[in-house]
N, C-alpha and C positions, 0 to 999 in steps of 0.2 A: 798787320793791317795792310789792306790793299793800297798800292801807291801808284802803279802805272795805269794808264787808261784801260788796257785790256783787262787788268785785274779788277778795276772799278766797275766795269760793265759785266763782269762774269756773274751769271745767275745759276751756275751749276748746282743742281740738287734742290733748287727752290721750286715752289709751287705757285703758279699764277692762274687765276680765274679770269676769263674774258667773257663777259656777257655779250650776246649778239656776235659770238665768235665766228659763225659761218658766213656772216655778211661781208659786203665789199670792204668795208673799213676794218671790221673785226678780224677778218681773215689775215690781213697783213700784220695786225697787232699780234695775233697768235704766232705767226711766222717769226716775227722779230724776237719774241720772248723765248720761243723754242730754239732759235739759232744761238741764243746766249746761254743755253743749257737748262732752261726751266722746264719742268713738267707743266704742260698747259692743260687747263680744264676748260673745255669748250661748252658754253651754255647758250641755249636758245629754246624757244618753244617747240621747234620742230626736231624730233628725235633723229630722223634720217639725216638731216643736215649736220647736226652735231657729230653724229657717228662718222660721217664721211670725212669731215675736217679732222677729227681725232685720229682716224686711221692714217690719213695723209701725214700728220705730224709725227705719229709713232713710227711710220715707215722711214721718215727722213731724219728724225732727231731722237728725242727721248720718248718714254711712254707718256702718252696723253690720255685724257679721260673725257668722255662725252657725258654730260649731265643735262638732260632736257628739263627745263623749268620755266615757268611764267614768273618773271622777276617783279611783276606788279603784285604778286600774291605773297603775303607775309609767310604763310605756312610753307609754301613751295620754296621760298628763299632759305628758310631755316633748314629744310630738308636737304636742299642742295649743298649747303655748307657742311652739314653732318656727313653727307655722302663723301665729300672731298676729304674731310678729316679722317673718316673711317678708312679711306683708300690710301691717302698719302701721309696723314698724320700732321699736316701743317698747311698754313696758308701764308705766303709771303707777299703776294701782289694781288690786288683786286682791281680789275679794269671794268668800270661801269660804262659800257658802250651801247648796250641795248636801248632801243627806242621804239615806242609804238604810240600811235595817236591818230585821230581823225584828220583827214585832209579836206573836209567839206568847205565850201565857200563861206565867206564871212556872213553873207546874207542868209544862208541856209543852215549854218552851224547851230546845233542845239547846245544847251548848257552842259549836258553830259558829254557831248563830243568835244567841246572846248576843254573840259576837265580831263578828258582822256590823255591829252598830251602831258599834263602835269603828272598823271599816274605813270605814263610811259617814260618820262625823263626824270623828274625830281623825286617822285615817290620810289621808283625802282632804285635810284642811286642811294637814297636814304636807307632802304631796306637792306640792300646788299652791303653797303658800308657798315651799317650797324652789326650785321651778322659777322662780317669779317673782323671788325674791330674787337668784338668780344673775345676772339681767339688771339688777335695780334697783341692785345694788352697783356695777356698772360706771358707772352714771349718778349715783350718790351721792344718790338720792332714790327715794321710793316710799311708797305707803300700802297696807297690807293690812288688810282688815276681815273678821274671822271672825264667824260667826253661831252663837250658842249657843241656849239656851232657859231659860225660868224653871225648868224641871225639871233644869237643870244647877246651880241654886242652892238650890232647895227641893224637898221631896218633893211628889208629886201628892196632892191631896185625892181619894181614890178614891170618896168619897161623892157627888161631883157628877155622875158620868157616867150613872147609870141604866143603861138597856139600849141606849145609843147605839152601843156597840161602839168607842168612842174612848178607853177607859181607857188610861193611859200605861203602856207595857211596861217591864219591869225593866231592860232594857239601855240605854234611851234616855237617862235622866238621867245615869248614870255617864259615858256617852260624851260628852255635851254638857258636863259638868263638865270633862272633859279638854280640851275646846276652849278654855275660859276660861284654864286654866293654861298651855296651849301658847301662847296669846296673850301672856301675861306673859313666858314664857321667850324667845320670839322678840323681843319689844320690848326686853328687857334685852340680848340678844345683838347686835342689829343697829341699835340706836338711834344709836350713834356713827358709823354709816355713812349716816345720813340717812334711814333706813327706819323709818317709824312703823307699829306693829301694834296694832290695837285690836279690841274685840269689841262686837257688838250682841247683846243678849239680849231677844228678843221674848216677849211673852205670847201668849195665845190670840187668834187672828184668826177672825172669822166666816167660814164657808165654805159657800157656797150648794150645793156638791156634796154636803153631808151633810144637806140639808133633808129628804130622804126617810127618813133613818135614824130608827128608833123612838127616842123620847125626846130627839131632838136639840134641837128648839125648846123644848118644854115643860119639859124637865128640865135637860139640860146647859146650854143657853144661858142659861136663867133663873138657874140656880145660879151660873154663871160671872159673870154680870152682878152678882148680889147680892154675891158674894165679892170684887168688884173695886172699890176706892175710887171710881174715876171712873164706875162703873156701866154699863160696856159692854165689848164685845169690840173687838179691833183692826179697823180698816177698810182700805180700799184705798189710803190715803195715809199711814198712821201711821208707816211706816218710812222714808219718803222724806227727811224732815228729818234723821234720825239718820245715814243713809248719806251724805247731802250734806255734813254737818258733818265726818264722819270721813274722807271721801275728799279733802276740799279743804284749802286753807291756812287755812280758818276754825279748824281744829284743829291747826295746825302745831306747837304746843307741848304736844300731848296724845299720849301713847303708853302702852301697857300697861293701858289702861282698859277697863272693861266697862260699856257704856251700856245700862241696862235700860229697855226700852220696853214697859211692861206695864200701864199704867193704874193702877199702885200695887199690883198683886197681891202682890208679894213683901215689902211693908212690914208686912203683918200676920202 
């Protein structure tokens, strides 16, 4: 039995699926799992992005696999899991990070647009977790990590955004709150079968893609930093430790928890 911290963190030979793997947050989660020895399966709707990230991981670590899939589609999720099992023969870690949803304004958002966030957050988490659990139950072990948001815990401060165009839409927070509660339900249901289910809740991460947006640097970023106890936004490594902990035996007696990684944003 593993006893030292390096032994507890070791994922050598394990297989980890990361949905939304090529994205800003997903990419560092993929890196963390690969650095610990896991074969990482990179999932998103865009095949080219999946393949690019998988090539990078394979070149630097172990063999990775790209599997393009729409994780809001039940059949696509089942096929994705079958592809992973055919290739690697096992699934040890499932990271439900992908998100999609309308960002229309409250006044103009339709019912279907409001619902889209629940499909992109809660439904996708349900579908991927169910497909992975079917396999994990047979092996008597597994770790599922769901990804929520600070806006699943607290309301956005609409004053900080200026004209950056990044103000949080009305459907996002309720959908992400559902991910936290689904995490608890799954943890309670499947803990006795050796499956741990936990949640990571990130705060805001600096995004170079928005640097040309009006008010991004001078208004939004400055306001965000001022409102955060640690005085900065998230960076390219801030989620790696949380995911490493929850994916590995370092957290083998942790389930149903929501690990908030936000620089202290939600304590005020």
